[in-house]
C-alpha positions as CSV (number, residue, x, y, z in Angstrom):
1,M,91.9,57.7,26.7
2,N,91.9,61.0,28.3
3,I,88.9,62.4,31.0
4,S,88.8,65.3,32.1
5,N,88.3,65.6,35.5
6,E,84.6,67.5,35.8
7,L,83.6,64.7,32.6
8,L,84.8,62.3,35.4
9,S,82.3,63.4,37.9
10,Q,79.9,63.8,36.4
11,I,80.1,59.9,35.3
12,K,81.0,59.0,38.9
13,T,77.3,60.9,40.1
14,L,75.2,59.3,37.4
15,P,72.0,56.9,38.7
16,D,71.3,53.7,38.6
17,K,68.1,54.6,36.8
18,P,66.4,54.7,33.4
19,G,66.6,57.8,31.2
20,V,68.2,59.6,28.2
21,Y,71.5,61.4,27.9
22,Q,73.2,63.6,26.0
23,Y,76.5,64.3,25.0
24,F,78.1,67.6,24.4
25,N,81.1,68.9,22.8
26,S,84.1,71.9,23.7
27,K,81.6,74.4,21.7
28,G,78.4,73.5,24.0
29,E,76.7,71.4,20.6
30,I,75.1,68.5,21.6
31,I,76.9,65.7,19.3
32,Y,74.8,62.4,20.5
33,V,71.5,61.2,22.7
34,G,70.8,57.6,23.9
35,K,68.9,55.8,26.4
36,A,69.8,53.7,29.3
37,K,67.8,51.3,31.1
38,N,70.6,51.9,33.7
39,L,72.0,55.2,33.0
40,K,75.4,55.0,35.2
41,K,76.1,51.8,33.7
42,R,75.1,52.4,30.2
43,V,77.4,56.2,29.9
44,S,80.5,54.3,32.1
45,S,80.8,51.7,29.2
46,Y,81.8,54.5,26.6
47,F,84.6,55.2,28.8
48,N,86.1,52.1,30.3
49,K,86.6,50.1,27.0
50,N,88.8,50.4,24.0
51,H,86.3,50.6,21.1
52,D,87.0,48.9,17.8
53,S,84.9,51.3,15.7
54,N,87.1,54.4,14.8
55,K,83.6,56.1,14.4
56,T,82.3,55.1,18.3
57,Y,86.2,55.9,19.4
58,V,86.2,59.5,17.9
59,L,82.7,59.9,18.9
60,V,84.0,59.6,22.5
61,K,87.0,61.7,21.8
62,N,85.3,64.7,21.5
63,I,82.6,64.4,24.2
64,A,83.8,67.5,26.7
65,T,80.4,67.0,28.7
66,L,77.1,65.0,29.3
67,N,73.5,65.9,30.5
68,Y,70.8,63.5,31.7
69,I,67.2,63.0,32.3
70,V,66.0,60.4,34.7
71,V,62.7,59.4,33.3
72,D,59.8,56.4,35.5
73,T,59.9,54.0,32.4
74,E,62.3,52.2,29.5
75,A,59.1,53.5,27.3
76,D,59.3,57.2,28.5
77,A,63.1,57.0,27.8
78,L,62.6,55.4,23.9
79,L,60.3,58.0,23.9
80,L,62.2,61.2,25.1
81,E,65.3,59.7,22.9
82,N,63.5,60.3,19.6
83,N,61.9,63.4,20.3
84,L,65.6,64.8,21.3
85,I,67.4,62.8,18.2
86,K,64.7,64.5,16.3
87,E,65.0,68.0,17.4
88,Y,69.0,68.2,17.7
89,Q,69.8,65.6,14.8
90,P,73.3,65.1,16.8
91,R,75.4,64.7,14.7
92,Y,76.7,61.1,16.1
93,N,73.4,59.9,16.0
94,V,71.9,57.4,13.0
95,M,70.3,60.4,10.7
96,L,66.9,60.0,8.7
97,K,67.2,60.6,5.4
98,D,64.9,63.6,4.1
99,D,61.0,62.2,2.3
100,K,60.0,65.5,1.5
101,T,59.6,64.7,-2.5
102,Y,57.5,61.2,-1.7
103,P,53.4,62.1,-2.4
104,S,50.4,62.0,-0.8
105,I,46.5,62.0,-0.9
106,R,44.7,64.9,0.0
107,I,40.9,65.1,1.2
108,T,40.7,69.0,0.5
109,N,38.7,70.4,3.5
110,E,36.2,73.1,1.4
111,P,32.1,72.2,0.3
112,F,32.0,69.2,-2.0
113,P,35.8,68.2,-0.7
114,R,37.8,67.1,-4.0
115,I,40.3,63.8,-3.6
116,F,43.7,64.4,-5.1
117,K,48.2,63.4,-5.2
118,T,50.2,66.0,-4.0
119,R,53.7,66.9,-2.2
120,T,52.8,69.7,-0.9
121,I,50.9,69.7,2.8
122,V,48.9,72.8,3.1
123,K,47.7,73.2,6.8
124,D,44.2,74.4,6.3
125,G,42.3,71.4,7.2
126,S,42.6,69.4,4.5
127,K,42.8,65.8,5.2
128,Y,46.4,63.8,4.3
129,Y,47.1,60.3,3.9
130,G,50.4,58.6,2.8
131,P,53.1,59.4,2.4
132,Y,53.3,56.6,-0.9
133,T,56.8,55.0,-1.6
134,S,55.2,54.2,-4.8
135,V,53.4,56.7,-7.0
136,H,52.5,53.8,-9.5
137,A,50.7,52.5,-6.2
138,L,48.7,55.7,-5.2
139,N,47.9,56.9,-8.8
140,T,46.0,52.9,-9.4
141,L,44.4,54.0,-5.7
142,L,43.1,57.2,-7.4
143,D,41.8,56.0,-10.6
144,L,39.8,53.5,-8.8
145,I,38.5,56.0,-5.9
146,H,37.0,58.2,-9.1
147,E,36.1,55.3,-11.5
148,I,33.3,53.8,-8.8
149,L,32.7,57.2,-6.5
150,P,31.2,60.4,-8.3
151,I,33.9,62.8,-6.9
152,R,34.2,65.5,-8.8
153,T,37.6,67.1,-10.1
154,C,37.0,70.6,-10.8
155,R,38.4,73.8,-9.0
156,L,35.3,75.1,-8.5
157,D,34.3,76.9,-5.5
158,L,30.6,75.3,-4.4
159,S,30.0,77.9,-2.1
160,D,25.6,77.8,-0.9
161,S,25.7,81.3,-2.8
162,K,27.7,80.5,-5.5
163,I,25.7,77.8,-6.7
164,R,22.4,79.7,-5.6
165,A,23.8,82.4,-8.1
166,N,23.6,79.4,-10.7
167,N,27.2,80.5,-12.4
168,Y,28.2,77.1,-13.5
169,K,27.4,74.6,-15.9
170,L,26.9,71.2,-16.1
171,C,30.9,68.9,-17.6
172,L,31.0,66.3,-19.5
173,Q,31.9,64.3,-15.8
174,Y,28.6,64.8,-15.2
175,Y,27.2,63.6,-18.6
176,I,29.6,59.9,-18.2
177,K,28.7,59.7,-14.7
178,R,31.4,60.8,-12.8
179,C,29.9,63.3,-11.0
180,N,26.3,64.1,-10.2
181,G,26.3,67.5,-10.4
182,P,26.6,69.4,-7.2
183,C,28.1,72.8,-8.7
184,E,23.9,73.2,-10.1
185,G,22.6,71.8,-7.3
186,L,21.8,68.6,-8.4
187,E,23.5,66.9,-5.1
188,T,23.5,67.6,-1.6
189,E,26.3,68.2,0.6
190,E,25.4,65.5,2.7
191,E,25.0,62.6,-0.6
192,Y,27.9,64.0,-1.3
193,R,30.1,63.1,2.0
194,K,28.7,59.5,1.5
195,H,31.0,59.2,-1.3
196,I,34.0,61.4,0.3
197,D,33.6,58.7,3.8
198,A,33.2,55.7,1.3
199,A,37.0,57.3,-0.5
200,E,38.5,57.2,2.9
201,K,37.5,53.2,3.7
202,I,39.2,52.6,0.5
203,I,42.2,54.3,1.3
204,K,42.2,52.9,4.7
205,G,42.2,49.3,3.4
206,N,38.1,48.8,4.4
207,A,36.6,48.3,1.2
208,N,34.7,45.1,1.9
209,E,32.0,48.0,3.7
210,I,31.9,49.4,0.0
211,S,31.5,46.1,-1.7
212,K,28.8,45.0,1.0
213,M,26.9,48.3,-0.2
214,L,27.9,48.5,-4.0
215,L,26.0,44.1,-3.9
216,E,23.0,45.1,-2.0
217,E,22.4,48.1,-4.6
218,I,22.7,45.9,-7.2
219,K,19.8,43.9,-6.0
220,R,17.5,46.6,-5.2
221,L,18.1,47.9,-8.6
222,A,17.6,44.4,-10.0
223,D,14.8,43.9,-8.2
224,E,13.2,47.2,-9.7
225,Y,14.2,46.3,-13.0
226,K,16.4,48.4,-13.7
227,F,18.8,46.0,-15.7
228,E,21.2,48.9,-17.0
229,E,22.1,51.1,-13.9
230,A,22.4,47.7,-12.2
231,N,25.0,46.4,-14.6
232,L,26.7,49.8,-14.2
233,V,27.1,49.3,-10.5
234,K,27.5,45.9,-11.4
235,M,31.2,47.3,-13.1
236,K,32.4,49.3,-10.1
237,Y,31.9,45.8,-7.6
238,E,33.8,44.1,-9.9
239,L,36.6,46.7,-10.4
240,L,36.8,47.0,-6.6
241,E,36.9,43.4,-5.9
242,S,39.7,43.3,-8.2
243,F,41.5,46.1,-6.8
244,K,41.2,44.3,-3.4
245,S,42.4,40.7,-4.8
246,K,45.9,42.9,-5.7
247,S,46.1,44.5,-1.7
248,I,44.9,41.5,0.7
249,I,47.4,39.4,1.4
250,A,46.3,37.4,4.6
251,N,43.4,36.7,6.1
252,S,41.0,39.8,7.4
253,V,41.9,38.0,10.9
254,V,45.0,40.0,10.3
255,D,43.5,43.9,11.3
256,E,45.2,46.9,12.6
257,T,49.1,45.2,12.4
258,D,52.3,46.9,12.1
259,I,55.2,44.9,10.3
260,F,58.1,46.0,10.6
261,S,62.0,44.3,8.7
262,Y,65.4,45.4,9.2
263,D,68.5,44.9,6.7
264,E,71.7,46.6,7.1
265,D,75.2,47.1,5.6
266,E,78.1,48.9,6.7
267,K,76.9,52.8,6.4
268,S,73.2,52.2,6.4
269,S,70.2,50.6,8.1
270,Y,67.0,50.1,6.7
271,V,63.9,49.8,8.2
272,N,61.0,49.1,6.0
273,F,57.2,49.7,7.4
274,L,53.5,48.0,6.6
275,Q,50.3,49.0,8.1
276,V,47.4,46.0,7.8
277,S,43.9,46.9,8.0
278,N,41.3,44.5,7.6
279,G,43.7,42.4,5.3
280,S,45.2,44.8,3.6
281,I,48.0,46.6,3.8
282,I,47.6,50.2,4.0
283,K,50.8,51.8,3.5
284,G,54.3,50.4,2.5
285,Y,57.3,52.7,3.5
286,T,60.8,51.9,4.2
287,I,63.4,54.2,5.4
288,E,66.8,54.5,5.8
289,Y,69.6,55.4,8.7
290,K,73.0,56.7,8.4
291,K,75.4,54.8,11.0
292,R,77.3,57.5,13.3
293,T,78.5,54.9,15.7
294,E,77.5,51.8,17.2
295,E,74.6,51.7,18.1
296,R,72.9,47.8,17.5
297,K,69.8,47.0,14.6
298,E,68.0,46.3,18.1
299,D,68.3,50.2,19.2
300,I,68.2,51.4,15.8
301,L,64.6,49.0,14.8
302,S,63.3,50.2,18.2
303,M,63.6,54.0,17.6
304,A,62.6,53.4,13.9
305,I,59.0,52.2,15.1
306,I,58.8,55.1,17.1
307,D,59.3,57.0,14.5
308,L,57.4,55.7,11.6
309,R,53.8,54.7,13.9
310,T,54.4,58.9,15.2
311,K,54.9,59.8,11.3
312,F,51.9,57.6,9.7
313,G,49.7,58.2,12.9
314,S,49.6,54.8,13.9
315,N,47.6,53.0,16.8
316,S,47.7,49.4,16.4
317,K,48.2,47.3,19.2
318,E,49.7,44.6,17.7
319,I,53.4,44.9,15.9
320,I,55.8,42.3,13.8
321,V,59.4,42.3,13.8
322,P,61.8,40.0,12.5
323,F,64.2,39.7,15.9
324,D,63.1,40.1,18.9
325,I,63.5,44.2,20.6
326,E,62.9,46.1,23.8
327,F,60.2,48.3,23.2
328,P,58.2,48.5,26.3
329,I,55.3,51.0,25.3
330,E,52.4,49.9,27.3
331,G,49.5,48.1,25.3
332,V,51.2,46.9,22.7
333,K,52.5,43.6,21.4
334,T,55.7,42.2,19.4
335,T,54.9,39.1,18.1
336,I,58.0,37.7,16.0
337,P,55.9,34.9,13.5
338,K,56.7,31.8,12.4
339,I,54.1,30.5,10.2
340,G,51.2,31.4,9.2
341,D,49.8,34.6,7.4
342,K,51.3,37.0,10.0
343,K,54.3,35.3,8.9
344,K,53.9,35.5,5.3
345,L,53.2,39.6,6.1
346,L,56.9,39.9,7.5
347,D,58.5,37.9,4.8
348,L,56.7,40.6,2.3
349,S,58.3,43.2,4.5
350,V,61.9,41.5,4.4
351,Q,61.3,41.2,1.0
352,N,60.4,45.2,0.8
353,V,63.3,46.2,2.2
354,K,66.1,43.7,0.8
355,Q,64.7,45.7,-2.7
356,F,65.4,48.7,-1.2
357,K,68.7,48.1,0.3
358,L,69.4,46.7,-3.4
359,D,68.2,50.0,-5.5
360,K,70.1,52.1,-3.0
361,L,73.4,50.2,-4.2
362,K,72.5,50.4,-7.5
363,Q,72.3,54.0,-7.1
364,S,75.3,54.4,-5.5
365,E,76.6,51.8,-8.3
366,K,75.9,54.7,-10.8
367,L,76.3,57.4,-9.4
368,N,80.7,55.7,-8.6
369,P,81.0,52.9,-11.1
370,E,84.5,52.2,-9.5
371,Q,82.6,51.0,-5.6
372,K,81.6,47.9,-7.5
373,S,84.9,47.1,-8.2
374,I,86.6,48.1,-5.1
375,A,84.3,46.2,-2.8
376,L,84.9,43.1,-5.3
377,L,88.9,43.7,-4.8
378,K,88.5,43.9,-0.8
379,A,86.7,40.5,-1.0
380,I,90.3,39.2,-3.1
381,Q,92.1,40.6,-0.3
382,E,90.2,38.6,2.0
383,K,89.6,35.3,0.5
384,L,93.4,36.1,-0.7
385,K,94.7,37.3,3.6
386,L,96.7,39.3,0.8
387,D,97.6,43.0,2.7
388,K,96.6,45.4,0.6
389,I,93.6,45.8,-1.5
390,P,94.9,44.2,-5.2
391,M,94.1,47.4,-7.0
392,T,97.0,46.4,-9.7
393,I,96.8,43.1,-11.5
394,E,98.3,42.0,-14.1
395,C,98.0,38.0,-16.2
396,F,100.2,36.8,-18.6
397,D,99.5,33.8,-20.6
398,N,101.7,32.3,-23.6
399,S,100.4,30.7,-27.0
400,N,102.3,28.9,-29.8
401,I,101.1,25.9,-31.9
402,S,104.0,23.1,-31.8
403,G,106.7,25.9,-30.8
404,S,106.1,28.3,-33.7
405,N,105.6,31.5,-33.9
406,A,105.4,31.4,-30.6
407,V,104.4,35.3,-27.8
408,A,103.0,36.0,-25.1
409,A,100.9,39.1,-23.7
410,C,100.5,40.2,-20.5
411,V,97.0,42.3,-19.6
412,V,96.8,44.9,-16.7
413,F,93.1,45.7,-14.8
414,V,93.7,48.9,-12.6
415,K,90.9,49.4,-9.8
416,G,88.9,45.9,-11.4
417,K,88.5,47.4,-14.9
418,P,90.8,47.1,-18.4
419,S,93.7,49.0,-18.9
420,K,95.0,48.5,-22.4
421,K,97.3,51.2,-22.9
422,D,99.3,49.1,-21.4
423,Y,98.5,45.8,-22.3
424,R,102.0,44.2,-23.6
425,K,102.9,41.3,-26.4
426,Y,106.1,39.7,-26.7
427,N,107.7,37.5,-28.5
428,I,109.5,34.1,-26.8
429,K,113.2,34.9,-27.8
430,T,115.0,32.5,-26.4
431,V,113.0,29.5,-26.0
432,D,112.8,26.1,-28.7
433,G,109.8,24.6,-28.9
434,P,106.9,24.4,-27.0
435,D,107.7,24.9,-23.6
436,D,105.2,27.3,-21.5
437,Y,107.3,26.7,-18.6
438,A,109.9,28.7,-20.1
439,S,108.0,30.8,-21.8
440,M,106.7,32.2,-19.0
441,R,110.0,32.3,-17.4
442,E,111.3,34.9,-19.9
443,I,108.5,37.0,-20.3
444,V,107.7,37.3,-16.6
445,Y,111.9,38.9,-16.1
446,R,112.1,40.7,-18.7
447,R,108.4,42.4,-17.6
448,Y,109.7,43.1,-14.5
449,S,113.8,43.3,-14.8
450,R,112.5,46.4,-16.7
451,M,109.9,47.9,-14.5
452,L,112.5,47.3,-11.5
453,K,115.1,49.5,-13.7
454,E,112.5,51.8,-15.1
455,E,111.7,52.3,-11.7
456,T,108.0,51.6,-12.0
457,H,105.3,51.1,-9.8
458,L,104.6,46.8,-9.4
459,P,101.5,44.9,-9.9
460,D,99.6,44.2,-6.9
461,L,98.6,40.8,-7.7
462,I,100.6,38.6,-10.4
463,L,96.9,36.3,-12.2
464,V,98.6,33.4,-14.3
465,D,96.4,31.5,-16.6
466,G,97.5,28.0,-15.6
467,G,98.2,25.8,-12.3
468,I,100.5,24.9,-10.3
469,G,103.7,24.4,-12.7
470,H,102.6,28.0,-13.8
471,M,102.6,29.6,-10.9
472,E,105.6,28.0,-9.8
473,S,107.5,29.0,-13.0
474,V,106.6,32.8,-12.4
475,R,107.7,32.5,-8.7
476,Q,111.5,31.3,-9.5
477,V,112.0,34.9,-11.4
478,I,109.7,37.1,-9.0
479,E,111.2,35.5,-6.1
480,D,114.6,34.1,-6.8
481,E,116.0,35.5,-9.6
482,L,115.0,39.0,-9.4
483,N,114.2,39.2,-5.3
484,I,111.0,41.1,-5.2
485,Q,107.2,39.9,-3.4
486,I,104.3,40.1,-5.5
487,P,101.5,38.0,-4.8
488,I,101.3,35.5,-7.3
489,A,97.9,33.0,-8.3
490,G,96.9,30.9,-11.1
491,L,93.5,30.1,-12.7
492,S,93.1,26.7,-14.0
493,K,90.8,24.2,-16.0
494,N,89.1,22.2,-16.0
495,D,89.1,18.4,-18.6
496,K,86.1,20.9,-20.4
497,H,88.5,23.6,-20.6
498,R,86.6,25.7,-18.4
499,T,88.0,28.1,-15.8
500,N,87.2,26.1,-12.5
501,E,90.3,26.8,-9.4
502,L,91.6,29.5,-8.5
503,L,94.7,28.6,-6.5
504,F,97.2,30.8,-4.0
505,G,100.4,30.0,-2.0
506,F,103.2,28.6,-2.3
507,P,102.8,24.8,-2.5
508,P,99.2,25.9,-4.1
509,K,95.9,25.8,-1.9
510,V,92.8,25.7,-3.7
511,I,90.7,29.2,-2.7
512,G,86.7,28.1,-2.0
513,M,84.8,29.7,-4.6
514,K,81.7,29.5,-6.3
515,V,82.2,29.3,-10.3
516,N,79.1,31.8,-10.4
517,D,79.7,34.5,-7.9
518,Q,81.2,38.1,-9.3
519,L,84.6,38.1,-7.2
520,F,84.9,34.3,-9.6
521,K,83.8,36.2,-12.5
522,L,85.7,39.3,-12.1
523,L,89.0,36.6,-12.3
524,A,87.7,34.4,-15.0
525,N,86.8,37.6,-17.0
526,I,90.8,38.8,-16.8
527,Q,91.2,35.3,-17.9
528,E,89.7,35.5,-20.6
529,E,90.6,38.9,-21.4
530,V,94.5,37.8,-21.4
531,H,94.2,34.8,-23.3
532,R,91.9,36.9,-26.4
533,F,94.9,39.4,-26.4
534,A,97.6,37.0,-26.7
535,I,95.6,34.4,-29.4
536,T,94.9,37.0,-31.7
537,F,98.6,38.2,-31.1
538,H,100.0,34.5,-32.9
539,R,97.0,34.8,-34.8
540,D,98.2,37.9,-36.8
541,K,101.6,37.0,-36.4
542,R,101.0,33.5,-37.9
543,S,98.8,35.3,-40.9
544,K,101.7,37.4,-41.8
545,T,104.4,35.0,-42.2
546,Q,102.1,32.6,-44.1
547,T,100.5,35.3,-46.5
548,T,103.7,37.9,-47.1
549,S,107.1,36.0,-46.8
550,E,106.8,35.0,-50.6
551,L,105.8,38.9,-51.4
552,D,108.7,40.2,-49.3
553,K,111.2,38.2,-51.0
554,I,110.5,40.6,-54.1
555,N,112.7,43.7,-54.3
556,G,110.9,46.3,-55.3
557,I,107.7,46.0,-53.7
558,G,106.8,47.6,-51.0
559,E,104.2,47.6,-47.5
560,K,101.5,48.9,-49.5
561,T,101.5,46.6,-52.4
562,K,101.1,43.5,-50.6
563,F,99.1,45.2,-49.1
564,E,96.7,45.9,-52.4
565,L,97.6,42.4,-53.8
566,I,96.5,40.7,-50.5
567,N,94.0,42.8,-49.6
568,H,92.8,41.8,-54.0
569,F,93.2,37.9,-54.4
570,K,93.1,37.3,-50.9
571,S,96.0,34.5,-50.8
572,I,99.3,34.4,-52.2
573,K,98.2,31.4,-54.8
574,R,95.7,33.5,-56.5
575,I,98.4,36.2,-57.2
576,R,100.6,33.1,-58.7
577,M,97.5,32.3,-60.8
578,A,96.5,35.9,-61.5
579,Q,97.0,36.7,-65.4
580,L,99.3,39.9,-65.9
581,S,96.5,41.8,-67.0
582,E,94.8,41.6,-63.9
583,I,97.9,42.3,-61.5
584,E,98.1,45.3,-63.7
585,K,94.7,46.7,-62.8
586,I,95.6,46.2,-59.0
587,I,99.2,48.1,-58.8
588,G,100.1,49.6,-62.4
589,K,102.5,48.4,-65.0
590,H,105.6,48.5,-63.7
591,R,105.0,46.7,-60.4
592,A,102.9,44.2,-61.8
593,S,106.0,43.2,-64.2
594,I,107.9,42.6,-61.7
595,V,105.7,40.7,-59.0
596,Y,104.2,38.6,-62.5
597,T,107.6,38.2,-62.9
598,H,108.8,36.9,-60.1
599,F,105.9,34.6,-60.1
600,N,106.8,33.2,-63.8
601,K,110.4,33.2,-64.2
602,E,110.4,30.8,-67.1
603,L,108.7,33.4,-69.1
604,K,110.3,36.0,-70.6
605,L,108.8,39.3,-71.1
């Protein structure tokens, strides 16, 4: 790899200290930011070895110069790397996808604050909690708050002067006891603030204190014989307890903890974040990073933890992670739990990140339906060790009953989907009796000798409905007679006539595959399709022979007349038994006379 003298000189003079390095292209643009325990060793590793990843190779190829910043600790390097990536968003770093569409809870900065859902952040002193990836969870939380706390929902300007001017009238919310009427001065700001404080505790996950307060209120009202009011407070208490039972996952011992889990695919990394307070999950969020080079999962997770803790303002002193990471932030303990409540929380986080990844895959497949099929075809290529992806697969099957009406069929699948315009039917011409192997040789030779003659694109894989014998019959034609190379696989059935083995190679070997795998299902689907197509063709041919052979012998009777007779009488036997008058109603006197005479030759009309 060619390295400029300027860049080589920079690499040689790098210090053996922790820090952050920045790569620039020939235009002076930052294209990558990274952190290192030892700047010299880390940067040198990019240029003294061959990279398996094409993305890393392209990155290194585009590096013109570099810059670095020395820091005192690895923790400082991690924080600085995160800030620089956010600032410059270099092309080859993992990129954070936009999350502006997620809603938050807003507590307004005004007299008698309001609480509601919003997707817009207004910097006016209001408080925001979120964002929430689940709108349903957010709505449930807001419904609970408004159900048990008398917080106003109106947009009135409740400044002191407006209230004293008596500009407002009590609304329905007051009469159904969901608001205490601050608009008419029936509640002070100090009294109202207590409701807002209680709402914030619920949002933060600390609902136990509110439950305790409600219980005390129930007892006080009962002692004063205010049973109706006590019952209303009891309903609020039960509502809050129901909410807590759904949100509390672990023992309250698990307090002020952040949980992170990780998953990835070829193009992206996914990190889930759960924040727990007093045993309740108060935040859940999954983030996607687009890979640009060969980032290690440990590095990506460390960066995501910094990013998410900053984003959500978390100061938890413990973080739970699925594997060991270098996270040298002072005062923060990392835990990899094996049992207990913390392990349950980690398992829940893992479940969420895997679901997020699956949802992304499904969304991608909807936008690009071919993607799933191509992935399965790549899997076939890997299983059979083919030179290329089998974009076109052709499958053959024979059908006959004791050698009569012998036919064969070929179906074609392109990119994993049936291409019905390319399906072909074959009448067996050179084989007498029920000889499947000879029939297979005949149709394979007819198909591919013609394709060679017409210079048509040959398939990438031939799939045979049968076992070793059928595969060998096809190989003899393909390799020995036509002298071409096309991979051949066979799908054999068990005693119950169910496909259970994929065979490949010569001599054929069983390719390990589970029957419920998507890959096996695709191959079995191709096999079932060719079987259906061959059987339908054979049935049609046999039906035509059996039902129209006698009518074919009658001169002066065409296809339309034969169709009308069969369509009405359903069988030759019924036509033979029919009265002349019945036949006349269907095809007229002249043609009826011909048909009737043929089946009743002893009569003279």
